[in-house]
C-alpha positions, 0 to 999 in steps of 0.5 A, spaced: 500 499 499 503 506 498 502 513 502 496 516 499 492 509 500 495 509 507 493 516 509 486 515 505 485 508 509 484 512 515 477 515 513 474 508 512 470 506 518 473 499 516 480 502 518 483 499 525 489 505 525 485 509 530 483 507 537 477 503 538 474 508 542 473 513 536 470 508 531 465 505 537 463 513 538 463 514 530 459 507 530 454 510 535 453 517 532 452 514 525 447 509 528 443 514 532 443 520 528 443 517 521 439 511 522 434 513 527 433 521 526 434 520 518 439 527 518 440 531 512 446 529 508 449 536 510 449 534 517 452 527 516 457 530 513 459 535 518 458 530 523 463 525 520 468 531 519 469 532 526 469 525 528 473 522 523 478 527 522 480 532 527 486 528 528 489 528 521 492 534 518 495 532 512 488 529 510 484 535 510 484 536 502 480 529 502 477 529 508 474 536 505 472 533 499 469 527 501 465 530 506 463 536 501 461 529 496 457 526 501 453 533 502 452 534 495 445 534 493 446 534 485 452 535 482 459 535 485 466 535 481 472 532 484 478 535 482 485 531 482 491 534 480 497 528 479 498 524 484 493 527 489 489 520 490 483 522 486 481 515 484 483 512 491 478 518 494 473 516 489 473 509 492 472 512 499 466 516 497 463 509 494 464 506 501 461 511 505 455 511 500 454 504 500 454 505 508 448 509 507 444 504 503 446 508 496 445 504 490 451 506 485 453 506 478 460 507 477 463 509 471 470 511 467 471 512 459 476 506 459 475 499 461 482 499 465 480 505 469 473 501 471 477 495 472 482 499 477 476 501 481 473 494 481 480 492 484 480 497 489 473 495 492 474 488 492 478 489 497 473 492 502 468 486 500 463 491 497 457 487 493 459 489 486 458 487 479 463 489 473 458 489 467 462 488 461 465 483 455 469 479 459 474 479 454 476 486 455 476 486 462 483 484 466 484 477 468 484 479 476 477 482 476 473 476 472 471 474 478 467 480 479 464 480 472 457 479 471 457 473 467 461 469 472 456 471 478 450 469 474 453 462 473 454 462 480 446 464 481 440 459 482 437 461 476 442 460 472 443 453 475 435 452 473 437 455 466 442 450 465 438 444 467 433 446 462 438 446 457 439 439 459 433 437 458 432 440 452 438 437 449 435 430 451 428 432 447 432 434 441 435 427 441 429 424 442 426 429 436 431 426 431 429 419 433 421 420 433 418 419 426 411 419 429 408 426 426 404 427 432 409 425 437 414 430 434 409 436 434 408 435 442 416 435 443 417 441 438 411 445 443 415 442 449 421 445 446 418 452 445 416 452 452 422 450 455 426 455 451 422 461 453 423 458 460 430 458 460 431 465 456 426 467 462 431 464 468 437 467 464 434 474 464 432 473 472 439 470 473 442 477 470 437 481 474 438 478 481 446 479 480 444 487 479 439 488 483 443 485 489 449 489 487 450 495 491 456 498 486 454 497 478 461 498 475 462 499 467 465 503 462 460 510 460 458 506 453 457 500 457 452 504 461 447 503 455 447 496 456 440 493 456 441 489 462 441 496 466 434 498 463 430 497 469 435 499 474 435 506 477 441 509 482 442 514 487 448 516 485 452 516 478 460 517 479 465 517 473 472 517 474 477 520 469 471 525 467 476 530 464 478 524 459 471 523 457 467 526 451 460 529 454 456 525 450 458 519 453 457 522 460 450 523 459 449 515 458 451 514 465 448 521 468 441 519 466 441 513 470 441 517 477 439 522 481 445 525 483 452 525 480 460 526 482 465 527 476 472 526 478 478 528 473 483 534 472 481 538 466 488 541 466 491 534 464 490 530 457 483 531 454 479 526 450 481 524 443 477 527 438 478 524 431 475 530 427 477 537 427 471 540 425 467 537 431 473 539 436 472 546 433 464 546 435 465 544 442 465 536 442 473 537 445 470 540 451 468 536 456 462 536 461 467 536 467 471 542 464 464 546 463 461 545 469 467 547 473 467 554 468 460 555 470 459 553 478 467 553 480 468 552 487 460 552 489 460 544 486 468 542 486 473 540 491 480 540 489 485 535 492 491 539 494 496 534 497 500 529 492 503 523 494 507 522 488 513 527 486 519 530 490 517 537 491 521 540 486 518 536 480 511 538 483 512 546 485 513 547 477 506 544 475 503 547 482 505 554 480 504 554 473 497 550 472 494 550 480 495 557 483 500 554 487 495 550 491 498 543 490 503 541 496 507 535 497 506 530 502 512 529 507 513 522 505 515 524 498 517 531 499 524 530 499 525 522 496 531 522 492 533 517 486 539 514 490 534 513 496 532 506 492 534 500 494 541 498 490 541 505 487 548 509 489 549 516 489 552 519 483 552 525 479 546 522 475 542 520 480 543 526 485 539 531 481 532 531 482 531 536 476 536 535 470 536 539 463 540 536 457 541 542 452 542 540 445 542 547 442 549 548 438 550 540 438 547 540 431 542 535 433 536 537 428 529 534 427 527 530 421 520 528 418 519 520 417 515 517 412 508 519 415 511 526 417 512 525 424 517 528 427 523 525 430 530 527 432 536 522 432 541 526 436 536 527 442 534 519 442 542 518 443 542 523 449 536 520 452 538 513 451 545 515 454 542 518 460 538 512 462 544 507 461 548 512 466 542 511 471 542 503 470 549 503 471 548 507 478 543 502 480 537 504 478 532 499 475 530 499 468 523 498 470 523 504 474 525 509 468 521 511 463 522 515 456 516 519 455 516 523 448 510 527 444 512 524 437 511 517 435 516 517 430 521 518 436 518 513 440 519 508 434 526 510 434 528 510 441 525 503 442 530 501 436 536 504 440 533 500 446 533 493 443 541 493 442 542 493 449 539 488 454 540 491 460 535 496 457 529 491 456 525 493 461 525 501 460 519 503 458 518 508 452 511 511 450 508 518 448 505 523 453 498 519 452 501 513 453 503 514 460 497 518 463 495 515 469 502 512 470 508 514 474 516 512 474 521 513 479 525 517 473 522 520 467 526 523 461 523 527 456 525 528 449 522 534 447 524 532 439 523 539 436 530 543 434 529 548 428 531 554 425 524 557 425 523 556 432 517 551 431 515 547 437 508 545 434 504 542 440 509 542 445 506 548 447 499 545 449 500 546 457 496 539 459 500 535 455 507 538 458 503 538 465 502 530 464 509 529 462 513 532 467 508 530 473 509 522 471 516 522 475 517 521 482 524 522 484 527 525 478 525 528 471 530 529 466 528 534 460 532 533 453 531 539 448 534 544 444 533 551 449 533 555 443 527 552 439 523 550 445 524 557 449 520 561 443 514 559 446 513 563 453 510 557 456 516 552 455 520 558 456 518 558 463 519 551 464 526 551 462 527 557 466 524 553 472 529 547 471 535 552 470 534 555 476 532 549 480 536 543 477 542 541 474 544 543 467 548 539 462 550 540 455 548 534 450 555 534 448 557 531 454 553 525 452 555 524 445 559 517 443 556 513 450 
């Protein structure tokens, strides 16, 4: 369990980390006031605020967000910047709502995000069902899948018995030549077929009816299996990555909703430029945040991933300096890892490797994607230095905005067995992920000082904040600094980190 899970586990009534007296008192207050008096949500949230968390100062943002979510009457937005434990907070909100007796529909745009919620909820023995095609689910959540639970149900057993009876009758039908007998068998088969379908439908209905939490993708919420089910609460995780039209599929099934996400990270992918111009690229989360702001939104402001130097740039540039590092990660270093040594490569938290003046200009591949051979060699050279210093290759990631650069980096990696576990991907591929050390190859280096979509603040925010203990920026500072936003990023690395020339990494 990581530090953010440990902090959040304090919030659960199942937690054993607090004194017995505190939790007996909490149960007493919950039982007397909530069950007997049926107090309004806002009073419940207020009391839980006092009972649960006056002892845990580092946990205040999560506590406040959970209390506000529990007290919301219709819409609530949970804004979770990188590393702040957004999904863990979502899971805690679900647990508290289940204790109230709420029936919940929990969704996300992707199967992996939904399965992530399932994995976390299963630990708490919540009655849940994962709706979706088994082939698209992670192996570890298949036990929670609708199909698996249906097979274990009484009605499914009866349906199976009927199928066996139908099989026997079909065998009998093949051997019978008497028309009247055949007619009687066919009539009985039709009756059994109807009964079998009815039992199968009842088996599905029973599982969904008995579940406190139904989890599916946003498009999966349109399943006919959920047509006759209404929910007290609809929760959408990663809502800032979901199209608004997708969100409405789920939202129309409930009376309250909670949207969790971060509109300052990558938005959903829109294939049509025309559709994006007409507003399809603007998410419901972003629209509601702009319309209602803090009236319906709480922001998580303690992050549990990054060294404070990595976090401070993102916090100041995009989050109005509101995000702070938890004490467990604020000063952690790359050389603190097991087997890692303190060297000139592992010591910096921020490292800027400048290719300006090193004759490392960008090129285009056949598909017009941009690549930079010199930069790729430099990025790989730094990764090798980290591995030689004892850092596991699996703890290192190289991020680049361009697919052609990803292909090139992977070709270089294939020549070194020690780097086989090094992960290389685009910014989009790393969203929601983290590594102990991240190397960012920015690629762009040209006489026109063109930076392309590097200037997208959300994209660079995701790239930098994947790093836990070290973030290394490989770029042509002259080209990149032509953009005001990127210039501030370069200046931040120069002020707070180490500076090297790419020439120092050549011929390694």
